LUMPAKE-819925 format. One record per residue (C-alpha): residue number from 0; residue in one letter; x, y, z. Coordinates in steps of 0.05 Angstrom, whole numbers. Example, Ala and Ser with C-alpha at 12.3 -4.5 7.8 and 13.67 -1.06 7.14 Angstrom:
+-----+------+--------+--------+--------+
:  nr : rest :     xx :     yy :     zz :
+-----+------+--------+--------+--------+
:   0 :    A :    246 :    -90 :    156 :
:   1 :    S :    273 :    -21 :    143 :
+-----+------+--------+--------+--------+
//
This chain:
+-----+------+--------+--------+--------+
:  nr : rest :     xx :     yy :     zz :
+-----+------+--------+--------+--------+
:   0 :    X :      1 :     -1 :     -1 :
:   1 :    X :     58 :     45 :     17 :
:   2 :    X :     83 :     40 :    -55 :
:   3 :    X :     16 :     38 :    -90 :
:   4 :    X :    -11 :    104 :    -60 :
:   5 :    X :     61 :    133 :    -49 :
:   6 :    X :     48 :    147 :     27 :
:   7 :    X :    118 :    170 :     38 :
:   8 :    X :    119 :    222 :    -18 :
:   9 :    X :     60 :    250 :     12 :
:  10 :    X :     85 :    250 :     83 :
:  11 :    X :     31 :    203 :    113 :
:  12 :    X :     25 :    126 :    135 :
:  13 :    X :    -26 :     72 :    132 :
:  14 :    X :    -55 :     87 :    203 :
:  15 :    X :    -67 :    163 :    186 :
:  16 :    X :    -99 :    148 :    120 :
:  17 :    X :   -148 :     95 :    151 :
:  18 :    X :   -168 :    141 :    208 :
:  19 :    X :   -178 :    199 :    156 :
:  20 :    X :   -224 :    153 :    115 :
:  21 :    X :   -262 :    131 :    174 :
:  22 :    X :   -270 :    203 :    195 :
:  23 :    X :   -298 :    221 :    121 :
:  24 :    X :   -343 :    163 :    125 :
:  25 :    X :   -372 :    185 :    192 :
:  26 :    X :   -383 :    260 :    166 :
:  27 :    X :   -424 :    236 :    103 :
:  28 :    X :   -457 :    171 :    126 :
:  29 :    X :   -520 :    209 :    139 :
:  30 :    X :   -533 :    202 :     61 :
:  31 :    X :   -551 :    129 :     73 :
:  32 :    X :   -608 :    148 :    109 :
:  33 :    X :   -628 :    218 :     77 :
:  34 :    X :   -624 :    198 :      5 :
:  35 :    X :   -674 :    139 :      9 :
:  36 :    X :   -718 :    183 :     50 :
:  37 :    X :   -716 :    236 :     -9 :
:  38 :    X :   -719 :    190 :    -68 :
:  39 :    X :   -773 :    144 :    -39 :
:  40 :    X :   -827 :    196 :    -48 :
:  41 :    X :   -817 :    192 :   -123 :
:  42 :    X :   -840 :    118 :   -122 :
:  43 :    X :   -772 :     87 :   -113 :
:  44 :    X :   -767 :     38 :    -53 :
:  45 :    X :   -728 :     58 :      7 :
:  46 :    X :   -690 :     -6 :      6 :
:  47 :    X :   -670 :     -3 :    -69 :
:  48 :    X :   -646 :     69 :    -60 :
:  49 :    X :   -608 :     49 :      2 :
:  50 :    X :   -574 :     -5 :    -36 :
:  51 :    X :   -559 :     41 :    -96 :
:  52 :    X :   -529 :     91 :    -48 :
:  53 :    X :   -484 :     48 :     -8 :
:  54 :    X :   -462 :     13 :    -69 :
:  55 :    X :   -446 :     78 :   -109 :
:  56 :    X :   -414 :    108 :    -48 :
:  57 :    X :   -365 :     43 :    -41 :
:  58 :    X :   -353 :     31 :   -113 :
:  59 :    X :   -338 :    100 :   -136 :
:  60 :    X :   -298 :    127 :    -80 :
:  61 :    X :   -257 :     63 :    -83 :
:  62 :    X :   -247 :     81 :   -157 :
:  63 :    X :   -226 :    150 :   -139 :
:  64 :    X :   -173 :    126 :    -91 :
:  65 :    X :   -146 :     73 :   -139 :
:  66 :    X :   -148 :    114 :   -204 :
:  67 :    X :   -134 :    183 :   -180 :
:  68 :    X :    -98 :    174 :   -115 :
:  69 :    X :   -140 :    228 :    -86 :
:  70 :    X :   -172 :    228 :    -12 :
:  71 :    X :   -243 :    250 :    -37 :
:  72 :    X :   -305 :    207 :    -27 :
:  73 :    X :   -366 :    205 :    -73 :
:  74 :    X :   -438 :    192 :    -61 :
:  75 :    X :   -510 :    216 :    -87 :
:  76 :    X :   -505 :    287 :    -73 :
:  77 :    X :   -552 :    330 :    -34 :
:  78 :    X :   -588 :    382 :    -78 :
:  79 :    X :   -592 :    340 :   -141 :
:  80 :    X :   -628 :    288 :   -103 :
:  81 :    X :   -678 :    338 :    -80 :
:  82 :    X :   -684 :    364 :   -153 :
:  83 :    X :   -694 :    295 :   -178 :
:  84 :    X :   -750 :    287 :   -126 :
:  85 :    X :   -779 :    355 :   -137 :
:  86 :    X :   -782 :    345 :   -212 :
:  87 :    X :   -818 :    275 :   -214 :
:  88 :    X :   -865 :    297 :   -159 :
:  89 :    X :   -882 :    364 :   -192 :
:  90 :    X :   -894 :    331 :   -259 :
:  91 :    X :   -948 :    283 :   -231 :
:  92 :    X :   -997 :    342 :   -237 :
:  93 :    X :   -987 :    348 :   -309 :
:  94 :    X :  -1017 :    302 :   -367 :
:  95 :    X :   -945 :    275 :   -381 :
:  96 :    X :   -914 :    260 :   -314 :
:  97 :    X :   -840 :    244 :   -311 :
:  98 :    X :   -830 :    178 :   -278 :
:  99 :    X :   -772 :    157 :   -234 :
: 100 :    X :   -748 :    111 :   -292 :
: 101 :    X :   -745 :    177 :   -334 :
: 102 :    X :   -707 :    212 :   -285 :
: 103 :    X :   -656 :    159 :   -276 :
: 104 :    X :   -648 :    163 :   -353 :
: 105 :    X :   -636 :    237 :   -350 :
: 106 :    X :   -585 :    225 :   -296 :
: 107 :    X :   -549 :    171 :   -341 :
: 108 :    X :   -552 :    217 :   -400 :
: 109 :    X :   -521 :    276 :   -361 :
: 110 :    X :   -463 :    229 :   -337 :
: 111 :    X :   -450 :    212 :   -407 :
: 112 :    X :   -447 :    288 :   -426 :
: 113 :    X :   -406 :    301 :   -366 :
: 114 :    X :   -354 :    251 :   -390 :
: 115 :    X :   -351 :    282 :   -454 :
: 116 :    X :   -344 :    353 :   -426 :
: 117 :    X :   -286 :    325 :   -383 :
: 118 :    X :   -248 :    290 :   -437 :
: 119 :    X :   -254 :    348 :   -487 :
: 120 :    X :   -235 :    401 :   -435 :
: 121 :    X :   -303 :    437 :   -447 :
: 122 :    X :   -314 :    427 :   -374 :
: 123 :    X :   -259 :    474 :   -354 :
: 124 :    X :   -282 :    526 :   -403 :
: 125 :    X :   -354 :    528 :   -374 :
: 126 :    X :   -327 :    535 :   -309 :
: 127 :    X :   -286 :    599 :   -327 :
: 128 :    X :   -347 :    628 :   -370 :
: 129 :    X :   -393 :    635 :   -307 :
: 130 :    X :   -376 :    689 :   -258 :
: 131 :    X :   -354 :    665 :   -189 :
: 132 :    X :   -412 :    703 :   -154 :
: 133 :    X :   -463 :    666 :   -194 :
: 134 :    X :   -432 :    595 :   -182 :
: 135 :    X :   -436 :    612 :   -107 :
: 136 :    X :   -507 :    638 :   -111 :
: 137 :    X :   -523 :    566 :   -143 :
: 138 :    X :   -495 :    534 :    -82 :
: 139 :    X :   -534 :    581 :    -33 :
: 140 :    X :   -600 :    573 :    -71 :
: 141 :    X :   -594 :    496 :    -72 :
: 142 :    X :   -583 :    502 :      5 :
: 143 :    X :   -646 :    541 :     15 :
: 144 :    X :   -679 :    491 :    -31 :
: 145 :    X :   -658 :    435 :     16 :
: 146 :    X :   -678 :    470 :     76 :
: 147 :    X :   -749 :    480 :     51 :
: 148 :    X :   -754 :    406 :     37 :
: 149 :    X :   -733 :    396 :    106 :
: 150 :    X :   -780 :    440 :    139 :
: 151 :    X :   -835 :    413 :     95 :
: 152 :    X :   -822 :    337 :    109 :
: 153 :    X :   -822 :    350 :    182 :
: 154 :    X :   -883 :    391 :    190 :
: 155 :    X :   -849 :    453 :    217 :
: 156 :    X :   -870 :    488 :    154 :
: 157 :    X :   -940 :    477 :    120 :
: 158 :    X :   -957 :    493 :     47 :
: 159 :    X :  -1028 :    522 :     43 :
: 160 :    X :  -1036 :    523 :    -31 :
: 161 :    X :   -993 :    512 :    -95 :
: 162 :    X :   -999 :    580 :   -121 :
: 163 :    X :  -1033 :    651 :   -101 :
: 164 :    X :  -1085 :    641 :   -155 :
: 165 :    X :  -1112 :    580 :   -118 :
: 166 :    X :  -1126 :    620 :    -53 :
: 167 :    X :  -1199 :    637 :    -43 :
: 168 :    X :  -1209 :    713 :    -30 :
: 169 :    X :  -1197 :    733 :     36 :
: 170 :    X :  -1168 :    668 :     60 :
: 171 :    X :  -1097 :    655 :     88 :
: 172 :    X :  -1088 :    730 :    101 :
: 173 :    X :  -1033 :    757 :    152 :
: 174 :    X :  -1032 :    820 :    190 :
: 175 :    X :  -1007 :    860 :    128 :
: 176 :    X :  -1067 :    839 :     82 :
: 177 :    X :  -1024 :    788 :     42 :
: 178 :    X :  -1041 :    718 :     24 :
: 179 :    X :   -995 :    667 :     58 :
: 180 :    X :   -970 :    606 :     21 :
: 181 :    X :   -924 :    580 :     73 :
: 182 :    X :   -942 :    577 :    147 :
: 183 :    X :   -920 :    544 :    211 :
: 184 :    X :   -942 :    474 :    219 :
: 185 :    X :   -972 :    443 :    284 :
: 186 :    X :   -920 :    442 :    341 :
: 187 :    X :   -963 :    385 :    373 :
: 188 :    X :   -941 :    340 :    314 :
: 189 :    X :   -888 :    288 :    341 :
: 190 :    X :   -849 :    298 :    280 :
: 191 :    X :   -845 :    372 :    293 :
: 192 :    X :   -810 :    368 :    360 :
: 193 :    X :   -767 :    311 :    344 :
: 194 :    X :   -740 :    350 :    283 :
: 195 :    X :   -730 :    412 :    327 :
: 196 :    X :   -689 :    365 :    375 :
: 197 :    X :   -648 :    339 :    317 :
: 198 :    X :   -634 :    408 :    290 :
: 199 :    X :   -610 :    431 :    364 :
: 200 :    X :   -570 :    366 :    376 :
: 201 :    X :   -534 :    370 :    310 :
: 202 :    X :   -524 :    445 :    322 :
: 203 :    X :   -495 :    432 :    389 :
: 204 :    X :   -448 :    377 :    363 :
: 205 :    X :   -423 :    425 :    307 :
: 206 :    X :   -406 :    483 :    351 :
: 207 :    X :   -366 :    430 :    395 :
: 208 :    X :   -333 :    410 :    328 :
: 209 :    X :   -351 :    335 :    335 :
: 210 :    X :   -332 :    296 :    272 :
: 211 :    X :   -398 :    265 :    247 :
: 212 :    X :   -442 :    314 :    279 :
: 213 :    X :   -498 :    302 :    231 :
: 214 :    X :   -495 :    224 :    236 :
: 215 :    X :   -495 :    229 :    311 :
: 216 :    X :   -553 :    277 :    310 :
: 217 :    X :   -594 :    230 :    267 :
: 218 :    X :   -573 :    170 :    315 :
: 219 :    X :   -597 :    213 :    374 :
: 220 :    X :   -663 :    231 :    347 :
: 221 :    X :   -672 :    156 :    328 :
: 222 :    X :   -661 :    137 :    398 :
: 223 :    X :   -708 :    188 :    428 :
: 224 :    X :   -763 :    172 :    379 :
: 225 :    X :   -755 :     98 :    402 :
: 226 :    X :   -757 :    116 :    476 :
: 227 :    X :   -819 :    162 :    465 :
: 228 :    X :   -853 :    106 :    422 :
: 229 :    X :   -852 :    144 :    358 :
: 230 :    X :   -812 :     84 :    327 :
: 231 :    X :   -835 :     12 :    335 :
: 232 :    X :   -773 :    -27 :    338 :
: 233 :    X :   -804 :    -96 :    338 :
: 234 :    X :   -853 :    -78 :    279 :
: 235 :    X :   -799 :    -43 :    240 :
: 236 :    X :   -745 :   -100 :    246 :
: 237 :    X :   -800 :   -156 :    235 :
: 238 :    X :   -777 :   -191 :    173 :
: 239 :    X :   -716 :   -152 :    159 :
: 240 :    X :   -653 :   -186 :    139 :
: 241 :    X :   -581 :   -166 :    155 :
: 242 :    X :   -556 :   -193 :     87 :
: 243 :    X :   -565 :   -147 :     28 :
: 244 :    X :   -619 :   -169 :    -23 :
: 245 :    X :   -589 :   -147 :    -87 :
: 246 :    X :   -649 :   -171 :   -125 :
: 247 :    X :   -689 :   -110 :   -104 :
: 248 :    X :   -635 :    -64 :   -136 :
: 249 :    X :   -665 :    -22 :   -191 :
: 250 :    X :   -607 :    -40 :   -237 :
: 251 :    X :   -611 :     -7 :   -306 :
: 252 :    X :   -682 :     17 :   -296 :
: 253 :    X :   -687 :     64 :   -354 :
: 254 :    X :   -738 :     92 :   -398 :
: 255 :    X :   -703 :    123 :   -460 :
: 256 :    X :   -768 :    127 :   -502 :
: 257 :    X :   -797 :    175 :   -445 :
: 258 :    X :   -733 :    214 :   -442 :
: 259 :    X :   -761 :    256 :   -505 :
: 260 :    X :   -817 :    278 :   -457 :
: 261 :    X :   -831 :    351 :   -458 :
: 262 :    X :   -779 :    387 :   -412 :
: 263 :    X :   -734 :    328 :   -404 :
: 264 :    X :   -679 :    361 :   -439 :
: 265 :    X :   -677 :    421 :   -392 :
: 266 :    X :   -677 :    372 :   -338 :
: 267 :    X :   -616 :    337 :   -363 :
: 268 :    X :   -582 :    404 :   -373 :
: 269 :    X :   -597 :    423 :   -301 :
: 270 :    X :   -567 :    359 :   -274 :
: 271 :    X :   -503 :    371 :   -316 :
: 272 :    X :   -496 :    441 :   -304 :
: 273 :    X :   -508 :    444 :   -230 :
: 274 :    X :   -461 :    383 :   -221 :
: 275 :    X :   -410 :    418 :   -261 :
: 276 :    X :   -398 :    472 :   -214 :
: 277 :    X :   -411 :    433 :   -150 :
: 278 :    X :   -360 :    385 :   -167 :
: 279 :    X :   -308 :    435 :   -189 :
: 280 :    X :   -316 :    477 :   -123 :
: 281 :    X :   -310 :    412 :    -82 :
: 282 :    X :   -249 :    383 :   -120 :
: 283 :    X :   -208 :    445 :   -125 :
: 284 :    X :   -224 :    463 :    -52 :
: 285 :    X :   -203 :    396 :    -23 :
: 286 :    X :   -142 :    396 :    -65 :
: 287 :    X :   -123 :    465 :    -40 :
: 288 :    X :   -140 :    441 :     33 :
: 289 :    X :    -94 :    383 :     20 :
: 290 :    X :    -37 :    424 :     -8 :
: 291 :    X :    -38 :    392 :    -80 :
: 292 :    X :    -49 :    457 :   -116 :
: 293 :    X :     20 :    483 :    -90 :
: 294 :    X :     46 :    457 :   -156 :
: 295 :    X :     -5 :    478 :   -207 :
: 296 :    X :     14 :    427 :   -260 :
: 297 :    X :     10 :    367 :   -214 :
: 298 :    X :    -52 :    393 :   -182 :
: 299 :    X :    -89 :    404 :   -247 :
: 300 :    X :    -69 :    337 :   -269 :
: 301 :    X :    -95 :    304 :   -201 :
: 302 :    X :   -160 :    345 :   -206 :
: 303 :    X :   -169 :    325 :   -278 :
: 304 :    X :   -166 :    254 :   -261 :
: 305 :    X :   -212 :    262 :   -203 :
: 306 :    X :   -263 :    298 :   -248 :
: 307 :    X :   -262 :    239 :   -296 :
: 308 :    X :   -280 :    191 :   -240 :
: 309 :    X :   -329 :    234 :   -217 :
: 310 :    X :   -361 :    240 :   -285 :
: 311 :    X :   -362 :    167 :   -290 :
: 312 :    X :   -395 :    159 :   -221 :
: 313 :    X :   -455 :    203 :   -244 :
: 314 :    X :   -476 :    152 :   -298 :
: 315 :    X :   -454 :     93 :   -257 :
: 316 :    X :   -498 :    116 :   -200 :
: 317 :    X :   -561 :    120 :   -245 :
: 318 :    X :   -546 :     51 :   -271 :
: 319 :    X :   -551 :     27 :   -196 :
: 320 :    X :   -617 :     65 :   -187 :
: 321 :    X :   -598 :    133 :   -153 :
: 322 :    X :   -595 :    204 :   -165 :
: 323 :    X :   -529 :    241 :   -187 :
: 324 :    X :   -464 :    214 :   -156 :
: 325 :    X :   -416 :    272 :   -136 :
: 326 :    X :   -356 :    289 :    -98 :
: 327 :    X :   -374 :    306 :    -24 :
: 328 :    X :   -345 :    368 :     10 :
: 329 :    X :   -346 :    328 :     76 :
: 330 :    X :   -282 :    294 :     47 :
: 331 :    X :   -247 :    357 :     79 :
: 332 :    X :   -259 :    327 :    148 :
: 333 :    X :   -212 :    268 :    129 :
: 334 :    X :   -164 :    315 :     98 :
: 335 :    X :   -162 :    355 :    161 :
: 336 :    X :   -145 :    291 :    199 :
: 337 :    X :    -87 :    279 :    154 :
: 338 :    X :   -114 :    241 :     96 :
: 339 :    X :    -68 :    256 :     35 :
: 340 :    X :    -74 :    197 :    -11 :
: 341 :    X :   -126 :    152 :    -46 :
: 342 :    X :   -117 :    103 :     12 :
: 343 :    X :   -165 :    149 :     53 :
: 344 :    X :   -214 :    146 :     -4 :
: 345 :    X :   -212 :     69 :     -5 :
: 346 :    X :   -222 :     63 :     68 :
: 347 :    X :   -285 :    106 :     62 :
: 348 :    X :   -310 :     64 :      4 :
: 349 :    X :   -297 :      2 :     40 :
: 350 :    X :   -337 :     28 :     99 :
: 351 :    X :   -400 :     48 :     51 :
: 352 :    X :   -397 :    -27 :     28 :
: 353 :    X :   -397 :    -50 :     97 :
: 354 :    X :   -459 :     -9 :    109 :
: 355 :    X :   -498 :    -50 :     62 :
: 356 :    X :   -506 :   -102 :    120 :
: 357 :    X :   -536 :    -47 :    166 :
: 358 :    X :   -602 :    -36 :    132 :
: 359 :    X :   -643 :    -61 :    190 :
: 360 :    X :   -612 :     -7 :    237 :
: 361 :    X :   -621 :     44 :    184 :
: 362 :    X :   -694 :     28 :    170 :
: 363 :    X :   -708 :     48 :    245 :
: 364 :    X :   -687 :    120 :    230 :
: 365 :    X :   -752 :    166 :    227 :
: 366 :    X :   -766 :    221 :    175 :
: 367 :    X :   -757 :    271 :    230 :
: 368 :    X :   -683 :    255 :    238 :
: 369 :    X :   -669 :    259 :    166 :
: 370 :    X :   -710 :    326 :    161 :
: 371 :    X :   -663 :    355 :    216 :
: 372 :    X :   -605 :    333 :    175 :
: 373 :    X :   -632 :    368 :    111 :
: 374 :    X :   -642 :    433 :    150 :
: 375 :    X :   -571 :    430 :    176 :
: 376 :    X :   -541 :    416 :    108 :
: 377 :    X :   -579 :    476 :     83 :
: 378 :    X :   -538 :    516 :    134 :
: 379 :    X :   -473 :    490 :    107 :
: 380 :    X :   -490 :    507 :     36 :
: 381 :    X :   -515 :    579 :     50 :
: 382 :    X :   -446 :    597 :     78 :
: 383 :    X :   -423 :    608 :      8 :
: 384 :    X :   -462 :    672 :      9 :
: 385 :    X :   -402 :    711 :     37 :
: 386 :    X :   -363 :    698 :    -29 :
: 387 :    X :   -421 :    736 :    -75 :
: 388 :    X :   -404 :    805 :    -89 :
: 389 :    X :   -466 :    844 :    -68 :
: 390 :    X :   -434 :    911 :    -76 :
: 391 :    X :   -435 :    905 :   -151 :
: 392 :    X :   -507 :    905 :   -179 :
: 393 :    X :   -485 :    865 :   -242 :
: 394 :    X :   -466 :    809 :   -199 :
: 395 :    X :   -516 :    822 :   -142 :
: 396 :    X :   -581 :    819 :   -177 :
: 397 :    X :   -566 :    759 :   -218 :
: 398 :    X :   -539 :    724 :   -156 :
: 399 :    X :   -602 :    742 :   -115 :
: 400 :    X :   -653 :    718 :   -172 :
: 401 :    X :   -612 :    655 :   -172 :
: 402 :    X :   -618 :    647 :    -98 :
: 403 :    X :   -693 :    664 :    -89 :
: 404 :    X :   -720 :    632 :   -152 :
: 405 :    X :   -699 :    560 :   -133 :
: 406 :    X :   -736 :    554 :    -66 :
: 407 :    X :   -795 :    602 :    -82 :
: 408 :    X :   -810 :    566 :   -146 :
: 409 :    X :   -787 :    498 :   -121 :
: 410 :    X :   -743 :    486 :   -180 :
: 411 :    X :   -665 :    492 :   -185 :
: 412 :    X :   -665 :    500 :   -262 :
: 413 :    X :   -712 :    563 :   -253 :
: 414 :    X :   -657 :    599 :   -208 :
: 415 :    X :   -594 :    578 :   -255 :
: 416 :    X :   -634 :    604 :   -313 :
: 417 :    X :   -658 :    671 :   -285 :
: 418 :    X :   -588 :    681 :   -261 :
: 419 :    X :   -548 :    669 :   -328 :
: 420 :    X :   -600 :    712 :   -369 :
: 421 :    X :   -602 :    769 :   -321 :
: 422 :    X :   -521 :    769 :   -318 :
: 423 :    X :   -519 :    772 :   -394 :
: 424 :    X :   -567 :    827 :   -401 :
: 425 :    X :   -542 :    867 :   -341 :
: 426 :    X :   -467 :    858 :   -359 :
: 427 :    X :   -479 :    879 :   -435 :
: 428 :    X :   -515 :    943 :   -414 :
: 429 :    X :   -459 :    961 :   -364 :
: 430 :    X :   -406 :    948 :   -420 :
: 431 :    X :   -450 :    995 :   -465 :
: 432 :    X :   -451 :   1048 :   -415 :
: 433 :    X :   -377 :   1047 :   -413 :
: 434 :    X :   -372 :   1055 :   -338 :
: 435 :    X :   -342 :    986 :   -323 :
: 436 :    X :   -324 :    928 :   -367 :
: 437 :    X :   -350 :    857 :   -350 :
: 438 :    X :   -330 :    793 :   -383 :
: 439 :    X :   -389 :    758 :   -419 :
: 440 :    X :   -359 :    693 :   -445 :
: 441 :    X :   -388 :    670 :   -512 :
: 442 :    X :   -415 :    607 :   -474 :
: 443 :    X :   -455 :    651 :   -433 :
: 444 :    X :   -490 :    679 :   -495 :
: 445 :    X :   -502 :    606 :   -517 :
: 446 :    X :   -535 :    587 :   -447 :
: 447 :    X :   -574 :    650 :   -444 :
: 448 :    X :   -608 :    641 :   -517 :
: 449 :    X :   -616 :    565 :   -503 :
: 450 :    X :   -653 :    588 :   -439 :
: 451 :    X :   -697 :    639 :   -470 :
: 452 :    X :   -716 :    587 :   -525 :
: 453 :    X :   -733 :    536 :   -473 :
: 454 :    X :   -780 :    579 :   -433 :
: 455 :    X :   -810 :    611 :   -499 :
: 456 :    X :   -825 :    544 :   -530 :
: 457 :    X :   -827 :    494 :   -476 :
: 458 :    X :   -852 :    535 :   -418 :
: 459 :    X :   -838 :    535 :   -345 :
: 460 :    X :   -857 :    465 :   -330 :
: 461 :    X :   -803 :    412 :   -324 :
+-----+------+--------+--------+--------+
//
């Protein structure tokens, strides 16, 4: 192992790498419970998504370690799994609903596109084209989007109606006279107080800098739910097997004919676009944290290899039956513990595969525990707001539109679309005024035209 992973060259040893790998696993193991909880709402079974999550996390994280020798772990990502679920659920109200199989097909195709973009170096060009403030705004918007899902699933927030047009005149009116779409749920609901306990517990553990705070918070809420009788252990564990049943895996469960459904192209584009910037930020950030970018040439080569594994993981995860697989920023926890090589990633991957035998325990986790995790993950993602230049209106307004349109329209694609188009328009106007010059990359023009065409000819659905 020392020779294969070049441990001495990186100033580390086997023990340090294994401990770093376990630390990374502890900080991101919550995805094993949260991902099934999110995707099961689309019609996929909890168990099949759990199997896919554990397998994808194990296989592609080990691949990252062996192929790229990079201490970063992969698993189905937060944000895109929420987008996957929201897209499928929202489409059920239309005459041509998007099925989970069509959603998985869209993820698979986006992965193929991602591989092509990576191999041809276009991926790096796109990253340069989009302003930094807009990239960070996408992360913030997704964070708020995830938080709303957590609040809604827990019952803390209740949705009165789908749109203002559906509100009877005079109903749901607050003291200012405006109709209210979102309002507080019932605090008498057990899920609500369990979620609030979970948020508080995770927050305290994070303040105390406990590694794996989210995972321990989920475990803590589960124990409280069992003690208070909100989880029936005997009934839940009845008939459960500790051995994984791979026959229930949604392997290659695609619908290529349905992929031409109206709106599916924009969905594929959104998966590709959001993953593009999410992965770039994670890989470059962790590479910087590990000190790999001190030598730009070596750092670029290393990140390039990692990007390829990540791209393959997107389609691979869809084949297994889960939403977009991506690099996890929680990998920085393992790097902080001294992880510097692929052995850290391999250790994390092995831990994910071992988790395949823990389904009976994971099945005990209540929805309130995963809702608390979603809310806290939202907090972590919103931290990127400090990187946005709100002093310059050419960046501030598109960033703001990106952020607010995602949670308020319940659609990540809308946020990205409004941000890109508004930036191109405002930057061009500012350039014509001659007061300040802004770079409008030709790819931004292409994206803006495609977005406008999409809304003009396809509409806002999908």
